[in-house]
C-alpha positions in Angstrom: -104.5 -218.1 3.1 -101.8 -219.0 5.7 -100.4 -216.2 7.8 -96.7 -215.7 8.3 -96.8 -217.3 11.7 -98.7 -220.3 10.4 -96.3 -220.7 7.5 -93.3 -220.7 9.9 -94.9 -223.4 12.1 -95.9 -225.5 9.2 -92.5 -225.3 7.7 -91.2 -226.5 11.1 -93.5 -229.5 10.8 -92.4 -230.1 7.2 -88.8 -230.3 8.4 -89.8 -232.8 11.1 -91.2 -235.1 8.5 -88.3 -234.6 6.1 -86.4 -237.6 7.7 -83.6 -237.6 5.1 -83.1 -233.8 5.1 -83.6 -233.3 1.3 -86.0 -230.4 1.5 -88.8 -232.4 -0.1 -91.1 -235.1 1.3 -90.8 -238.5 -0.5 -91.9 -242.0 0.3 -88.5 -242.7 1.8 -89.2 -240.1 4.5 -92.2 -242.1 5.7 -90.2 -245.4 5.5 -87.5 -243.8 7.6 -90.2 -242.5 10.0 -91.5 -246.1 10.3 -88.0 -247.5 11.0 -87.4 -244.8 13.7 -90.7 -245.4 15.4 -90.6 -249.2 15.3 -87.0 -249.2 16.6 -87.9 -246.8 19.3 -90.7 -249.1 20.5 -88.5 -252.2 20.0 -91.2 -253.8 17.9 -90.5 -256.9 15.8 -91.1 -256.1 12.1 -93.6 -258.9 12.1 -95.6 -257.8 15.1 -99.2 -256.8 14.5 -98.6 -253.2 15.9 -95.6 -252.8 13.7 -97.4 -254.0 10.6 -100.3 -251.7 11.3 -98.0 -248.7 11.8 -96.2 -249.5 8.5 -99.5 -249.8 6.6 -100.9 -246.6 8.1 -97.7 -244.6 7.4 -97.6 -245.8 3.8 -101.3 -244.9 3.4 -100.6 -241.5 4.8 -97.8 -241.0 2.3 -100.0 -242.2 -0.6 -102.7 -239.7 0.5 -100.3 -236.9 0.8 -98.7 -237.6 -2.5 -102.0 -237.9 -4.2 -103.4 -234.6 -2.8 -100.3 -232.4 -2.4 -98.0 -233.5 -5.2 -99.4 -231.1 -7.8 -96.2 -231.4 -9.9 -96.8 -235.2 -10.1 -93.1 -235.9 -9.5 -93.5 -238.3 -6.5 -92.4 -235.7 -4.0 -94.0 -232.9 -2.0 -92.1 -229.6 -1.9 -92.5 -227.1 0.9 -94.6 -224.9 -1.3 -96.9 -227.8 -2.1 -97.0 -228.8 1.6 -98.1 -225.3 2.6 -100.8 -225.2 -0.1 -102.0 -228.6 1.0 -102.3 -227.4 4.6 -104.9 -224.8 3.5 -107.2 -227.8 2.8 -105.7 -230.9 4.5 -105.8 -230.4 8.3 -107.9 -233.5 8.8 -105.4 -235.8 7.1 -102.6 -234.4 9.2 -104.6 -234.7 12.4 -105.2 -238.4 11.7 -101.4 -238.9 11.2 -100.7 -237.2 14.4 -103.2 -239.4 16.2 -101.3 -242.4 14.9 -98.0 -240.9 16.1 -99.5 -240.2 19.5 -100.5 -243.9 19.8 -96.9 -244.9 19.1 -95.5 -242.8 21.9 -98.3 -243.8 24.4 -96.1 -246.7 25.4 -98.4 -248.2 28.1 -101.5 -247.5 25.9 -103.2 -245.6 28.6 -104.3 -242.7 26.3 -101.8 -240.2 27.6 -98.1 -239.3 27.3 -95.7 -237.8 29.8 -92.8 -235.5 29.4 -90.2 -238.3 28.9 -92.4 -239.8 26.1 -92.7 -236.3 24.6 -88.9 -236.1 24.5 -88.9 -239.4 22.6 -91.4 -238.0 20.1 -89.2 -234.9 19.5 -86.1 -237.1 19.0 -87.9 -239.3 16.6 -88.8 -236.3 14.5 -85.4 -234.7 14.2 -85.8 -232.4 17.2 -83.7 -232.3 20.3 -85.4 -233.9 23.3 -83.9 -231.1 25.5 -87.0 -229.1 24.4 -89.3 -231.5 26.2 -88.9 -230.0 29.7 -89.1 -226.5 28.2 -92.4 -227.0 26.3 -94.2 -229.8 28.1 -95.3 -227.8 31.2 -97.0 -225.1 29.1 -98.9 -227.8 27.2 -99.9 -229.6 30.4 -102.6 -227.0 31.3 -103.9 -229.0 34.3 -100.3 -229.7 35.5 -101.1 -233.4 36.1 -97.9 -234.5 34.3 -99.8 -235.9 31.3 -101.2 -235.0 27.9 -104.2 -237.0 26.8 -104.7 -237.7 23.2 -107.5 -235.1 23.1 -105.3 -232.5 24.7 -102.5 -233.4 22.2 -104.8 -233.1 19.2 -106.2 -229.9 20.4 -102.7 -228.4 20.8 -101.7 -229.8 17.4 -104.7 -228.2 15.8 -103.8 -224.9 17.5 -100.2 -225.3 16.3 -101.4 -225.6 12.7 -104.2 -223.1 12.7 -103.6 -220.5 15.4 -102.3 -217.1 14.5 -101.9 -216.0 18.1 -98.2 -215.5 18.9 -98.6 -216.4 22.6 -100.5 -219.7 22.1 -98.6 -222.3 24.1 -99.1 -224.8 21.2 -96.8 -222.8 19.0 -93.7 -224.1 20.7 -94.8 -227.7 21.2 -92.1 -229.0 18.9 -89.4 -226.5 20.0 -88.3 -223.3 18.3 -89.8 -222.6 14.8 
């Protein structure tokens, strides 16, 4: 059972995926996410990386719809999303791994604060939060988050019930 803190954080994540601000997740949200991410990277729609991104995002939507859409109405409500999270962290972690790869612009396995700001902006959050949250995520203060560090923080964001965990604010206020 999700705690109140976990529900608030996961609701924040839900709103970040809700690209069209309808209050439910639908295929169109993942299509809009694809457009935002490919535009941000300036990828041609026929480039191999763009095609892989599109395929993976559509597969993620299909998996989410299949597992979370208990009403079978081709949308995932916030309630269904929260119920899904009790069992589906692995699916969400793999989506976040894909998202990390998009923002790792030079493909060196790490992102900096500026790239973090771009990630926030792509997911309907203000990039002004980047300088506020990035330093607490960058535990070794080297100016970078590796993919492993990012996934560790994201897992803590989803699962931790500790109010002072730095990962709680990784996407700004919740």
